[in-house]
N, C-alpha and C positions, 0 to 999 in steps of 0.2 A: 610273507617273510617271517622267519622265526629263528631265533638263535639264542643260545645261552652262553653266559660268560663264566669261565672258570673262576672259582673263588680266589680273590686276591690278585687277579691279573691287572696290570696297569698298562694303559695304552696312551700313545700320543695321538695327535689329531688325525694323521693319515691312517693309522690302524683303526681308529674309531669309525672313520668313514668307510673303510673297507668292510667293517662289520655291519653295515646297513644304513649308516647316516649319510644320506646322499647330498649332493650339492643343493644349496638353498634357492637357487634362482632358476626360473623356468626359461625355456628357449624363447627367443624373440618372437616366434610365430604363434604364441599362445593365443587362442581365441575359441569361443564356444565352450562346450562342456568337455573336459578332458576325458581321455579314454580310461577305462577301468584298469586297475593295477593288474599286472600279469607278466609272465616271463617274456612274452613276445611284444611287449609295449615298452621300448626303450625310452628312458627319460620321462617317465610319467610325471606331469607337472604337479599333481597333488602330492605325490610322494616326495618330490624334490622340495617343494615349498614347506613341507612339514618337518624337514630336517632341521636340527639345531643350527642357530647362527654360529658361524665359526668365531673362535676367539684366539688371541695370541697368548701363548703360554710364556711366562716371564721368569720361570725358575725350574729347577729340578723337581722331581717327586722324591721326597725323603720320608723317613720314618722316625718318630720319636723313640728314643732308646728306652724301651720298657719291656719287661719280661712278658711274652705272649701268654704264659701260663697264668698270669694274673688277670687276663682279659683286658678289654678296652672298649668303652662306649661313651656316648654323650660328651664329646669334646666341647670345651668352652674356652674362649680366648678373649682377652682385652688388651688394649694398648694404653699404657699409663699416660695420662694427660695432666693430672693434678699433682701427683707425687713428684716433687721437684728432683730428688736424688736419682730417680729412674725414669724421668720423662722420655717417652718414645719407646721404651722397652715393651716387650710383649710378655704376658703371662698366660700360661695354658694349663688347664686341668682336664681330667676325664675320670669317669667312673671305672673302678677295677676292684679286685679283692684287696682289702686293706684300706687304710686311710687315703683320702684324696691326695694325689701327687700334684705339686706345683712345679712346672717347668718354666724357664725364662729364656727369651731370645733377645740378644743385644744387637743383632744384625738384620733386623726387619723380617724375621721369620725364615731365614736361611738355615739356621741351626738352633738346637734346643739343648739346654742342660738342666739337670734336676736341681731344684732350689730348696724345697721344703715339703712337708706333709701337713695336711689339715686334720687335726685329731677329731675323732668321733663322728666323722662324715665319710661315707664310703661309696655313695652312688648318686646318680641323677643330679649332677652338680649344677650350680649357678655360680657365676663369678662376676663381680661388679665393683667398679671404682666409684666412690662417692664424689659427685661433682661439686657438692657444697658441704659445709659442716652440718652434721646431723647428730643431735645430742652431744655426747662427749667426744665424738669422733670427728676429726678435721677432714676437710676435703683432701682427697688422695688416699683415704683409708680404703683398703681392699676388703670387700665382703665376699664370703663364700657361704653357700648353702647347699643342702642336699639331704639325702636319706641317711639316718643314723642306723647303726646296727640294732637289730631287734633287742628289746629289753629282756635280759635273761629271766627265764621262768615265767614269762607272760606272753600274751599275744599282741603286745603293743609295739608299734614302730612310730618313730617321730621324724619330722623334718626339722633340721636344726641349722643354726647359723654360727659363723665365726668371723672374727675381724683381725686384720693385720694393719698396723700403723707404720710398718717399716718395709713396705714394698713387697710383701709376701714372704719375708724371711721367717717370721714367727707369727703365731696365731693364738688368739684367746677365744674360748668358746663363749657364745652369747645365749645359748639355751634354745628352747623349743619354739618353733614357729607354729606348728600344727601337729596333731597326733591322730593316729588311726590304728587299724589293725594290720596284721601281716597279710599281704595280698599276693595274688598270682594274676597273670594275664594270659588267658587261653580261651579256647572256644566256649567252654562252660561259662566263663565269666562274661564274655561278649554276648552270649545268648540269654542273659538275664536269669540264669539258673543259680547264680552264686549270691550268698548273702554277706560276702566279705565287705569290709569298710575301710580300706587303706586310703592314705593320702600320698600323692605322687608329685614329682617333678616341679620343685619350686623354681621360680625365675624372679630375679631381683631387678628393680628399676626405681627411679625417682619419679614422683608425681609432680604436677605443675607447682605445688606448694613447697617443693624441696624436701619431701618426706620419703622415707624408704617404704616401698611396696613389695610384697611377696605375692606372686600369682601362683595358684595351686590347682592341681587336679584332685578332686575329692569324690570318693565312692561312698561316702557315709550317709547318703540320703535315698537309699533304695526304697524305703517304705513310703516315700513321697512320689515314687515313680521316676527317679533320676538314676539311671545306671551309673553315670558319672557326670559331674558338672565342673565348670571352671569358676573359681572365686578368687578374691584377693583380700589381703589383710594389710593394714597400714600401721607403721611404727612411727611414733613421734619422738623417740629417743634413740634413733640410730640402730635399731634392731635389738635392743635390750628387752622390750616388751612389744606386744602386738595387739591391735584392736580386734573387733569382731569380724567374722568372715562376711564379705559382701559378694553376692552372686554376679557373675559376668555373663556366662553362657550356660543355660540350663534348659534342656529339652525333656519334658516330663512324660515320655511315651514308654518308659521302661527299657528301651533298647539303645537309643541314641547316646553316644558317648563323646562329647567334646572333650578334648584333652591336649596336654602338652603346650600350654600357652607360652609364647615368646613375644616380647615387646621391644619396639624400637621407636625412635622419634626423629622427625626431620628437622631441618634448620629453622622452620617456622613454628615449631612447637606442636605439630600434629603428631599424635601417637598412633601407632599401628600395632595390632595384635594378630599374630598368626596362630593357628591351632588346627588340629586334625578333627574330623568328625567321623567317628566309627558308627556303623549301623544306621546311616542316614536312609530314610525311606527311598525305595527305588534302587538300592544297592544291596547286593547279597551280603549276609553276615559272614559267610565263609565261601570261598577264600576271601578274606577281608580286603576291603578297599578303603583306606583311611584318607578321605579327600581333604586336601588342604584348603582352608578358608581364612579370611581375615576380616577385621572390622577396625574402626577408627574411634578416637576419642580426643577431646580437646584438653583433657586434664590427666589422663592416665587412670582415671577412676570410673568414669561413666562411659559405657561402651554400647549404649542403645538397649533395645528390648532384649531381655535375657533369653526369651524363647525363640529368638530369630536365629537362623543358621549362620548368618553372616554372608559374605561374598565369596563365592567359589572362584578359586584361582585357576584360570585356563587360558590357553592361547587361541589364535585364530582357527586352529585345526582341532580344537577341543581336547588338546593334549593337556595333561595336568600333573602337578606334583602330588605324590601319594605317600602318606605316612610320615610321622615324626617331623613335621615342618619346622623350619627355622627362618626368621625374617631379619633382615638388616637393611639399613639405609646408607647410601653413599651420596656425597654432595656432587659427584660427577654425573654429567649427562643432561645438563640444561637447568632451567629455572627450578624444576621440581626435584632435581637429583634423580637417583635410581633406587627403587625398591628391589631387593633380591629375596627370593624365597627358594629354599631347597626342600626336597623331600627325600625319604629313604629310597624312593624310585621315581621315575617319570613314566607315565603311561603314554606310549608313543603310537603314532599312526601305523597300523598294520604290523607292528612289532610287538606290542604289549609292554610289559614291565621291564625297564632297563635300569642299570646302575650307572647313569651318567646324566648330567644336565642340571640346569638351574633356570628358574623363571624370573624374568625381570620386567619392570614397568616404570615408565617415566612420566606418568600422569597421576601421581598420588594414588595409584592402585585402581584407577577407573579404566574402563574399557578392557581390551584384550591385553594379555601379557605376551612376552616373547620367550621362547625356549632357546637358551644358549648352551653350547658345549662347555665342559669343564675338564680339567686335566686328568682327574682321577676316575678310573673306571673300575667297577667292583661288582660283586654278586649281591643284588639287593635282598636275596633270601637270607643271607648270613651276615652281611656287613652294613655299615653306614647307619646304624641306629642313632638318629638325632645328630646328623653332621652339622657343621657350623661354618661360618665365614665372617671375615671382617675386612672393610676397606682400609687401604693404607695410603699414605701420602695425600694426593689431591682426590683420592677416592676412585681413580680408575683401576688401580691395581687391587686385586682381591686375593686374600689369603684364604684358601679352602682347607678344611680339616675333616677327615673322614676316617672312621674306624674300619680297618681292613685286616682280616686274619688276626684279630685280637691285638692289633697295634694301631697307632694313630698315624695315618699318612697325611702329608702336607704338601701343598704346591700353590703356586701363584699364577694368576692370569690377568689379562687386561680386558676390561669391558669394551664392547663395540662402541665406536664413535657415534654411529647413527643406526637407527632401527628402520627396517622397511615398513611401508604402509601397504597393505594388501588390498587388491580389488575385492569387493563384496559381490553378492549375487546380482545377476542381470536385472535391470529394471529398477534398481535402487540408485541412490546418489553415488556418484563416483568418489572414491577416496583418492586424494592426490598422492603421488608417489614422492618419496624423498629424492633429492637431487642425485644421490649416488646409486639409486636403484635402477636396475634394468628390467624389472618385472613390469610388463605393460598392463594397464587396465584394459579388460576386454570391452569392445564396443557394445553399446546397448542395441539389441535387435531393432530393426526398422519398425516404426509404427507403435512402439511401446514407450511409455514414459515411466513416471514414478509409480509408487504404490497406489493401487486403487484404480489404475487406468486400464 
């Protein structure tokens, strides 16, 4: 199977499945090794089981009212929880030509109106509400960060921060988080032939001590063998000043590029960081495949061995999120809640790279993930650079935001109540099925037991 999606086309569940996402359950007679895919093999079990789990869409697909000529990428959203005058409202920003725009929704993401602009920041944004007082800034202060315009007459570009104490209506600049050169991202750079030294893509979050942390992608250590690495800086005064850079993920082979760190935290205080790994050994540099990985921390600062690749995010069928990953945690889905990870595309069974779907996990990231369908379908070649999502209400409803045709598309859907448990290869321990699953576990061949027999 092979198909391409016209840029900007938006489909519902039925149209998506008509384009190749087949039903997720195998016929009741499944046993033995399934037939190979082919046009004369109807209902191939492997192809059926690799399809995304269906989800219920709970809203329209809308677009934020922004001029497409200005571009749109890196949407970021938060729901006010500490700022009393606006509690429950949603704030949205995204990168485009000119200063960062701030849009507000007072109806749970059904519609958006322009609120303000963040001066001196125009790309790769981060948006964060302080959960506690930090320095002079009370809980409920909104922090924004991103790339600033290049310094006139120089080759210097900075990552800068700003703060709003009135729910995003007005902003005060806080200054520089990190500085580097003006950079580009292309095949020359990925091949290790560039000596550029930019810093990219800040992400803001609080550590376990209630301090503001900025996570950064840094290309400034090529002479040490790091094409790009991930690092963080801590501020003890609410973003006015920043401490030294501490490395989080750094692979010194001259080609591997961990980047685009995003951090979330579950209700028990466990931190999760998602990031892409470009140029990983065993994966061709071009056309690039930016595999999504994650790692965990107990404090938001210590993420394990810096030269470890982390855990590759994939499902039972080895399908995975590819490029510009974003991670979020929802309290819905059981004792562990649900981790959600997006990519710019999903690498699908027999289909290749498609612009639809999200990976979820209800075991704190351990074991296999599950691919679910999402409302917005797009061309991953041109769109969805660093899409995002946020859980609403009890966490079952998810608001998805995706850049499509230089605008920000938004829609909502409901997470599945239960996830299937799939049978694994013959001769191994059977995996019990969930009560609502109709996918039978195949019987073990006679005379064979577990591994080693």
